[in-house]
One Martini backbone bead per residue (centre of mass of N, CA, C, O) as a GRO file, in nm:
protein
  131
    1MET     BB    1   8.369   3.500  -0.983
    2ARG     BB    2   8.087   3.373  -0.985
    3ARG     BB    3   8.039   3.402  -0.679
    4LEU     BB    4   8.041   3.709  -0.673
    5LEU     BB    5   7.810   3.751  -0.865
    6LEU     BB    6   7.608   3.594  -0.693
    7ALA     BB    7   7.631   3.772  -0.443
    8CYS     BB    8   7.536   4.032  -0.584
    9LEU     BB    9   7.258   3.921  -0.675
   10ILE     BB   10   7.156   3.863  -0.388
   11LEU     BB   11   7.209   4.166  -0.269
   12ALA     BB   12   7.067   4.371  -0.465
   13PRO     BB   13   6.768   4.383  -0.347
   14LEU     BB   14   6.858   4.545  -0.090
   15ALA     BB   15   6.912   4.812  -0.299
   16ALA     BB   16   6.593   4.838  -0.435
   17ALA     BB   17   6.503   5.113  -0.334
   18THR     BB   18   6.365   5.409  -0.262
   19PRO     BB   19   6.420   5.723  -0.226
   20ALA     BB   20   6.490   5.953   0.031
   21GLU     BB   21   6.495   6.201   0.229
   22ALA     BB   22   6.758   6.264   0.396
   23GLN     BB   23   7.001   6.050   0.362
   24VAL     BB   24   7.223   5.821   0.409
   25ARG     BB   25   7.565   5.830   0.272
   26CYS     BB   26   7.824   5.719   0.078
   27LEU     BB   27   8.112   5.903  -0.018
   28SER     BB   28   8.342   5.699   0.089
   29SER     BB   29   8.616   5.449   0.053
   30PHE     BB   30   8.797   5.176   0.226
   31PRO     BB   31   8.809   5.038  -0.011
   32ALA     BB   32   8.751   5.089  -0.321
   33PRO     BB   33   8.569   5.030  -0.572
   34GLY     BB   34   8.738   4.773  -0.756
   35THR     BB   35   8.979   4.710  -0.596
   36ARG     BB   36   9.324   4.610  -0.610
   37LEU     BB   37   9.498   4.433  -0.368
   38GLU     BB   38   9.810   4.317  -0.243
   39ALA     BB   39   9.698   4.372   0.046
   40PRO     BB   40   9.532   4.325   0.319
   41PRO     BB   41   9.307   4.474   0.498
   42ALA     BB   42   9.223   4.572   0.834
   43ARG     BB   43   9.002   4.768   0.701
   44VAL     BB   44   8.695   4.935   0.672
   45ILE     BB   45   8.602   5.258   0.529
   46LEU     BB   46   8.332   5.492   0.595
   47TRP     BB   47   8.203   5.787   0.448
   48MET     BB   48   7.955   5.996   0.560
   49ASN     BB   49   7.695   6.253   0.541
   50GLU     BB   50   7.598   6.129   0.821
   51PRO     BB   51   7.510   6.013   1.105
   52VAL     BB   52   7.547   5.693   1.262
   53ASP     BB   53   7.358   5.421   1.390
   54LEU     BB   54   7.496   5.134   1.509
   55GLN     BB   55   7.244   4.986   1.640
   56LEU     BB   56   7.083   5.016   1.336
   57SER     BB   57   7.336   4.890   1.197
   58GLN     BB   58   7.516   4.736   0.911
   59PHE     BB   59   7.842   4.567   0.867
   60ARG     BB   60   7.979   4.386   0.584
   61VAL     BB   61   8.219   4.115   0.503
   62LEU     BB   62   8.229   3.914   0.206
   63ASP     BB   63   8.251   3.632   0.050
   64PRO     BB   64   8.142   3.422  -0.206
   65TYR     BB   65   8.031   3.220   0.041
   66GLY     BB   66   7.933   3.420   0.294
   67ARG     BB   67   8.170   3.487   0.459
   68ARG     BB   68   8.272   3.647   0.744
   69PHE     BB   69   8.523   3.935   0.821
   70ASP     BB   70   8.386   4.095   1.032
   71LEU     BB   71   8.377   4.330   1.282
   72PRO     BB   72   8.291   4.549   1.494
   73ALA     BB   73   8.182   4.853   1.457
   74ARG     BB   74   8.309   5.194   1.430
   75ALA     BB   75   8.275   5.532   1.536
   76SER     BB   76   8.305   5.838   1.528
   77ALA     BB   77   8.220   6.106   1.714
   78ASP     BB   78   8.029   6.212   1.462
   79GLY     BB   79   7.936   5.938   1.287
   80MET     BB   80   8.083   5.966   0.974
   81ARG     BB   81   8.291   5.733   1.058
   82VAL     BB   82   8.338   5.396   0.952
   83GLU     BB   83   8.482   5.112   1.117
   84VAL     BB   84   8.587   4.782   0.986
   85PRO     BB   85   8.712   4.530   1.112
   86LEU     BB   86   8.935   4.256   1.018
   87ARG     BB   87   9.001   3.973   0.929
   88ASP     BB   88   9.187   3.768   0.769
   89LEU     BB   89   9.254   3.801   0.424
   90PRO     BB   90   9.238   3.627   0.166
   91GLU     BB   91   9.257   3.559  -0.134
   92GLY     BB   92   9.015   3.768  -0.308
   93ALA     BB   93   8.677   3.837  -0.303
   94TYR     BB   94   8.467   4.123  -0.193
   95VAL     BB   95   8.184   4.229   0.008
   96VAL     BB   96   8.034   4.534   0.085
   97HIS     BB   97   7.778   4.565   0.337
   98TYR     BB   98   7.516   4.810   0.405
   99ARG     BB   99   7.311   4.935   0.691
  100ALA     BB  100   7.225   5.272   0.733
  101ALA     BB  101   7.147   5.473   1.014
  102SER     BB  102   7.019   5.767   1.103
  103VAL     BB  103   7.037   5.993   1.363
  104LEU     BB  104   6.849   6.230   1.259
  105ASN     BB  105   6.586   6.028   1.111
  106GLY     BB  106   6.620   5.696   1.056
  107HIS     BB  107   6.715   5.658   0.793
  108VAL     BB  108   6.779   5.408   0.539
  109SER     BB  109   7.070   5.263   0.390
  110VAL     BB  110   7.182   5.072   0.105
  111GLY     BB  111   7.497   4.898   0.036
  112LEU     BB  112   7.742   4.797  -0.225
  113TYR     BB  113   8.071   4.641  -0.275
  114SER     BB  114   8.382   4.567  -0.440
  115PHE     BB  115   8.688   4.374  -0.376
  116GLY     BB  116   9.043   4.286  -0.401
  117VAL     BB  117   9.285   4.022  -0.323
  118ARG     BB  118   9.497   3.951  -0.562
  119THR     BB  119   9.236   4.042  -0.738
  120THR     BB  120   8.997   4.067  -0.965
  121CYS     BB  121   8.694   4.253  -0.976
  122LEU     BB  122   8.392   4.350  -0.968
  123LEU     BB  123   8.226   4.644  -1.037
  124TYR     BB  124   8.017   4.706  -0.752
  125THR     BB  125   7.745   4.936  -0.699
  126SER     BB  126   7.526   5.048  -0.424
  127ASP     BB  127   7.268   5.304  -0.342
  128ALA     BB  128   6.994   5.304  -0.105
  129ALA     BB  129   6.687   5.320   0.012
  130ASP     BB  130   6.510   5.212   0.313
  131GLU     BB  131   6.154   5.168   0.397
   0.00000   0.00000   0.00000
């Protein structure tokens, strides 16, 4: 639990930028922030408010030790649904971190949240513009 808190504290400055006009935002996600899952998910899904440019974006799923469990992200045809396939997740807490660039105007938003597999995790969410 302390390692997850430490990971969130390390990643939090990445999301501490000022908001910009008309930026890409995460509207919803699976797993949802703070969720405790009894079985590991095969993927993380993020629904965005505008199309995302995958070539300029990053989507990561990290454990408290900073190990990555994400595989290359895929976007829906309209670019507003991003799916991040995952390697097998063992029991534990995870942080989803994204840096999403808008196809419409190039604005970038950064966000992160946590979820747990057979464990309770800290509910941590952040979503901000990156200038």
